[in-house]
Wavefront OBJ file of the C-alpha trace (Angstrom):
o trace
v -114.304 74.705 -174.309
v -113.468 75.668 -177.865
v -111.781 73.054 -179.940
v -108.279 73.839 -181.111
v -107.724 74.616 -184.767
v -105.266 72.122 -186.233
v -102.874 73.330 -188.946
v -100.756 70.777 -190.777
v -98.103 72.055 -193.179
v -97.057 69.469 -195.750
v -93.282 69.150 -195.864
v -93.233 66.416 -198.510
v -90.737 66.908 -201.340
v -93.140 68.429 -203.861
v -94.756 70.819 -201.400
v -91.369 71.736 -199.954
v -89.961 72.535 -203.406
v -93.148 74.411 -204.352
v -92.923 76.689 -201.335
v -93.871 75.025 -198.070
v -90.382 75.902 -196.825
v -91.690 79.495 -196.653
v -94.689 78.324 -194.633
v -92.478 77.228 -191.771
v -92.680 80.790 -190.477
v -96.282 79.919 -189.525
v -94.808 77.707 -186.822
v -93.393 80.867 -185.222
v -96.136 83.359 -186.160
v -99.234 81.401 -185.183
v -98.441 80.844 -181.475
v -97.617 84.552 -181.083
v -100.858 85.556 -182.776
v -103.314 82.940 -181.476
v -101.674 81.450 -178.404
v -102.832 77.917 -177.702
v -106.033 78.154 -179.793
v -104.159 76.907 -182.846
v -101.839 73.930 -183.133
v -99.353 74.067 -186.044
v -97.175 71.195 -187.127
v -95.206 70.093 -190.145
v -96.139 66.679 -191.483
v -94.009 64.462 -193.753
v -96.679 64.299 -196.466
v -100.419 64.901 -196.714
v -100.627 62.732 -199.856
v -102.611 65.402 -201.693
v -100.482 65.953 -204.785
v -101.110 62.371 -205.847
v -104.842 63.170 -205.888
v -104.465 66.626 -207.445
v -102.853 65.756 -210.719
v -99.504 67.147 -211.835
v -98.767 68.761 -208.473
v -100.347 71.932 -209.825
v -101.712 73.121 -206.489
v -98.777 72.526 -204.109
v -97.903 73.513 -201.460
v -100.755 72.197 -199.340
v -101.776 73.013 -195.803
v -104.672 71.439 -193.922
v -106.602 73.643 -191.493
v -108.824 71.223 -189.579
v -110.343 69.300 -192.514
v -110.098 72.144 -195.014
v -107.339 71.862 -197.604
v -105.596 75.110 -198.541
v -104.128 74.745 -202.046
v -101.217 76.844 -203.298
v -100.844 77.845 -199.680
v -99.248 81.095 -198.639
v -98.801 82.448 -195.132
v -101.604 84.961 -195.845
v -104.018 82.302 -197.158
v -103.367 80.047 -194.181
v -103.825 82.867 -191.651
v -107.118 83.847 -193.339
v -108.301 80.223 -193.167
v -107.324 80.003 -189.482
v -109.330 83.208 -188.802
v -112.358 81.634 -190.507
v -112.087 78.489 -188.366
v -111.745 80.471 -185.151
v -115.085 82.249 -185.715
l 1 2 3 4 5 6 7 8 9 10 11 12 13 14 15 16 17 18 19 20 21 22 23 24 25 26 27 28 29 30 31 32 33 34 35 36 37 38 39 40 41 42 43 44 45 46 47 48 49 50 51 52 53 54 55 56 57 58 59 60 61 62 63 64 65 66 67 68 69 70 71 72 73 74 75 76 77 78 79 80 81 82 83 84 85
């Protein structure tokens, strides 16, 4: 049995302001595209902007253990594809 790909969209204030609001469409798109192979959820905060100084790389999305910086829907979908291979 293949392991599910886990996608966590950071909805913390900085990521939200920097564009994660746009990433919420992943929550609709991903199940249509991948069915139950991928699990998408919004999380209150991934705590990554405190590590990555000055919030320069928000918004963040985690695909399994891989961090997608300056995440866009396209970048996240490409990362999901990579993890499904």
